[in-house]
C-alpha positions as CSV (number, residue, x, y, z in Angstrom):
1,X,12.7,54.5,-10.8
2,X,15.8,53.5,-9.0
3,X,17.5,55.8,-6.7
4,X,19.7,58.2,-8.5
5,X,22.8,59.7,-7.2
6,X,23.1,63.4,-6.9
7,X,23.4,65.1,-10.0
8,X,26.1,67.4,-11.0
9,X,26.0,70.6,-9.1
10,X,23.9,69.1,-6.3
11,X,25.0,68.4,-2.7
12,X,24.3,65.2,-1.1
13,X,23.3,64.7,2.6
14,X,25.6,65.9,5.3
15,X,28.1,63.2,6.5
16,X,27.6,61.8,9.9
17,X,30.3,63.2,12.3
18,X,31.6,61.4,15.3
19,X,31.0,63.0,18.7
20,X,33.4,65.6,19.9
21,X,36.5,64.1,21.6
22,X,35.8,60.5,20.3
23,X,38.9,58.7,19.3
24,X,39.3,55.7,17.1
25,X,38.5,53.4,19.9
26,X,35.3,55.2,20.9
27,X,36.8,56.4,24.2
28,X,37.0,60.2,24.8
29,X,40.4,61.7,24.7
30,X,41.8,62.7,28.1
31,X,43.2,66.2,28.0
32,X,45.1,67.3,31.1
33,X,44.0,70.7,32.5
34,X,46.6,73.4,32.0
35,X,48.7,74.4,35.1
36,X,49.8,77.9,35.6
37,X,53.4,77.5,36.5
38,X,55.1,80.4,38.3
39,X,58.0,81.9,36.3
40,X,61.3,80.7,37.5
41,X,64.1,83.2,37.4
42,X,66.8,80.8,38.7
43,X,67.1,82.5,42.1
44,X,68.0,80.2,45.0
45,X,65.4,81.9,47.1
46,X,62.6,80.1,45.0
47,X,63.7,76.7,46.3
48,X,61.4,75.2,49.0
49,X,62.8,75.7,52.5
50,X,64.7,72.8,53.8
51,X,62.8,70.5,56.1
52,X,59.3,71.3,54.6
53,X,57.2,69.0,52.4
54,X,55.8,70.4,49.1
55,X,52.9,68.5,47.5
56,X,51.7,69.5,44.1
57,X,48.3,68.2,43.0
58,X,47.1,68.5,39.4
59,X,43.4,68.5,38.8
60,X,42.6,66.3,35.8
61,X,40.0,63.9,34.5
62,X,40.0,60.2,34.0
63,X,37.6,58.1,31.8
64,X,34.7,56.6,33.7
65,X,32.6,53.6,33.0
66,X,30.1,55.6,31.0
67,X,32.7,57.0,28.8
68,X,32.6,60.4,30.5
69,X,35.5,62.0,32.1
70,X,35.6,62.1,36.0
71,X,37.5,64.6,38.0
72,X,40.2,63.5,40.6
73,X,39.0,64.5,44.1
74,X,41.0,67.5,45.4
75,X,39.7,66.7,48.9
76,X,41.6,63.4,48.9
77,X,44.8,65.0,47.7
78,X,44.6,67.7,50.4
79,X,44.0,65.1,53.1
80,X,47.1,63.3,52.0
81,X,49.2,66.5,52.0
82,X,47.9,67.4,55.5
83,X,48.8,64.0,56.9
84,X,52.3,64.3,55.6
85,X,52.7,67.8,57.0
86,X,51.5,66.7,60.5
87,X,54.0,63.8,60.4
88,X,56.8,66.1,59.5
89,X,56.0,68.4,62.4
90,X,55.7,65.6,64.9
91,X,59.1,64.2,63.8
92,X,60.7,67.6,64.3
93,X,59.2,67.9,67.8
94,X,60.5,64.4,68.6
95,X,64.0,65.2,67.4
96,X,64.2,68.5,69.2
97,X,61.8,68.5,72.2
98,X,63.7,71.4,73.8
99,X,63.1,73.8,70.9
100,X,60.8,76.5,72.0
101,X,60.3,80.3,72.0
102,X,62.3,83.0,73.6
103,X,61.0,82.1,77.0
104,X,62.6,78.6,77.1
105,X,65.2,79.8,79.5
106,X,62.5,80.8,82.0
107,X,62.2,77.2,83.3
108,X,65.9,76.8,83.9
109,X,67.2,77.1,87.4
110,X,68.6,80.4,88.8
111,X,72.1,81.3,88.0
112,X,74.7,80.5,90.6
113,X,75.5,83.4,92.8
114,X,79.2,84.1,93.5
115,X,79.9,84.4,97.2
116,X,82.7,87.0,97.9
117,X,85.5,85.6,99.8
118,X,86.9,87.0,103.0
119,X,88.7,90.2,102.7
120,X,92.4,90.5,103.4
121,X,93.1,91.1,107.0
122,X,95.9,93.5,106.0
123,X,93.4,96.1,104.7
124,X,90.5,95.5,107.0
125,X,89.3,97.9,109.6
126,X,87.8,96.3,112.7
127,X,86.6,99.5,114.3
128,X,88.1,98.5,117.6
129,X,90.5,101.0,119.2
130,X,94.2,100.2,119.0
131,X,95.4,99.4,122.5
132,X,98.9,100.6,121.5
133,X,97.5,104.1,120.7
134,X,98.4,106.2,123.6
135,X,96.2,109.1,122.5
136,X,93.0,107.1,123.0
137,X,94.1,105.2,126.1
138,X,92.3,106.5,129.2
139,X,94.4,108.1,131.9
140,X,94.8,106.1,135.1
141,X,92.6,107.6,137.9
142,X,94.5,109.7,140.4
143,X,97.7,109.9,138.4
144,X,99.5,112.8,136.6
145,X,98.0,113.3,133.1
146,X,100.3,113.1,130.1
147,X,99.7,116.8,129.5
148,X,101.9,117.7,132.4
149,X,104.8,115.3,131.8
150,X,108.2,116.5,130.8
151,X,110.5,119.5,131.6
152,X,109.2,123.1,131.9
153,X,111.1,126.3,132.3
154,X,110.4,130.0,132.6
155,X,111.1,133.3,134.5
156,X,109.6,133.7,138.0
157,X,108.4,136.8,140.0
158,X,107.2,137.4,143.5
159,X,105.2,140.0,145.4
160,X,102.6,140.3,142.6
161,X,105.2,140.5,139.9
162,X,107.3,143.3,141.5
163,X,110.1,141.0,142.7
164,X,112.2,139.1,140.1
165,X,113.1,135.7,141.4
166,X,115.3,134.3,138.6
167,X,114.4,131.1,136.6
168,X,112.1,128.2,137.6
169,X,112.8,124.8,136.0
170,X,110.2,122.0,136.7
171,X,110.5,118.3,135.9
172,X,107.3,116.2,136.1
173,X,106.9,112.4,135.9
174,X,103.9,110.1,136.4
175,X,102.9,109.2,139.9
176,X,99.9,108.5,142.0
177,X,98.3,110.6,144.8
178,X,100.7,110.8,147.8
179,X,103.8,110.1,145.7
180,X,106.6,112.4,144.5
181,X,105.9,113.5,140.9
182,X,108.2,116.4,140.3
183,X,111.1,118.7,141.4
184,X,111.3,122.4,141.1
185,X,114.7,124.1,140.8
186,X,115.0,127.9,141.4
187,X,118.1,129.7,140.2
188,X,118.2,133.4,141.4
189,X,120.0,136.3,139.8
190,X,123.1,135.6,141.9
191,X,123.3,132.0,140.8
192,X,121.9,130.6,144.1
193,X,119.9,127.3,143.7
194,X,117.0,126.0,145.8
195,X,115.2,122.7,145.1
196,X,111.7,121.9,146.1
197,X,110.1,118.4,146.1
198,X,106.5,118.1,144.8
199,X,104.1,115.6,146.3
200,X,100.8,114.9,144.4
201,X,97.6,115.7,146.4
202,X,94.8,116.1,143.8
203,X,94.2,115.9,140.1
204,X,91.3,117.7,138.4
205,X,90.4,118.4,134.8
206,X,91.9,121.9,135.0
207,X,94.8,121.7,137.4
208,X,97.1,119.7,139.7
209,X,97.3,120.4,143.5
210,X,100.5,119.5,145.2
211,X,102.7,120.1,148.3
212,X,106.1,121.7,147.9
213,X,108.8,120.9,150.4
214,X,112.5,122.1,150.4
215,X,115.1,119.5,149.8
216,X,117.3,118.6,152.8
217,X,120.5,119.6,151.0
218,X,119.4,123.1,150.2
219,X,121.5,126.0,151.6
220,X,120.3,128.1,154.5
221,X,118.7,130.8,152.3
222,X,116.0,128.4,151.0
223,X,112.6,127.9,152.7
224,X,112.2,124.3,153.9
225,X,108.6,124.7,155.1
226,X,106.0,122.7,153.2
227,X,103.4,124.9,151.3
228,X,100.7,124.3,148.7
229,X,101.4,124.8,144.9
230,X,99.2,124.5,141.8
231,X,100.0,123.6,138.2
232,X,97.6,124.9,135.6
233,X,97.8,124.5,131.8
234,X,97.7,127.8,129.9
235,X,97.7,127.1,126.2
236,X,100.9,125.2,125.5
237,X,102.5,126.5,128.7
238,X,102.2,125.6,132.3
239,X,101.6,128.1,135.1
240,X,103.2,127.5,138.5
241,X,101.6,129.2,141.5
242,X,103.0,128.9,145.0
243,X,101.1,129.9,148.2
244,X,104.1,130.8,150.4
245,X,104.0,134.3,152.0
246,X,107.6,133.8,153.3
247,X,108.9,133.6,149.7
248,X,106.6,136.4,148.3
249,X,104.1,133.9,146.6
250,X,106.2,133.3,143.5
251,X,104.6,132.7,140.1
252,X,106.1,131.5,136.9
253,X,104.7,130.7,133.4
254,X,106.9,128.0,132.0
255,X,107.2,126.6,128.5
256,X,108.1,123.0,127.6
257,X,111.8,122.6,127.5
258,X,112.0,118.8,127.1
């Protein structure tokens, strides 16, 4: 009997199906692998930083000689991206070789130091004594100190204070030992005047020793004989003491009168 076709209600043999993924030309279809793209919200912060290189590599498959798909090597893609990144870094270092960290200024030279100029001579103090200052100038040796100079005046007494002797007025000027340095004028209660000339004999820290001699033009009632006298500072005053028994050893405490 010849071959009979399938009868009604019977199924024939299953049809032969082409292999999965086979196209009309016999080559497998290439389906790119899906990429998970990050959501983009439109913010400017998502843009790549300026000056950096972004490489995006998609892993896919390409048809091989045997008809099977072959994967693109990720190692090669990463090597290319690394070379590009190194080149970008080297270019930046070449363009800006001075760019460094916070310690770049450590290699710079020290800052210039400002040297102060000379001070104004008007406000400077040298520390040397002023030669025009009479208070600090030393007294010449063997001369009358400034403490005694001037005119002095005061009441006088004799015989240990029991005999009033009128008023003594003494004028002192600077002189050396052996020279005349002052004159003493005595005016008694009756208005009589006697003048004595003082000659310097010795100067100490506490007193002056002199010789008093009556002036030649004195009247007959004045004592012309030379006798020693002393001048001693007492506070702001000056004490005059005469060693003359013939006159009653007069004493006077005089104040500055000029």
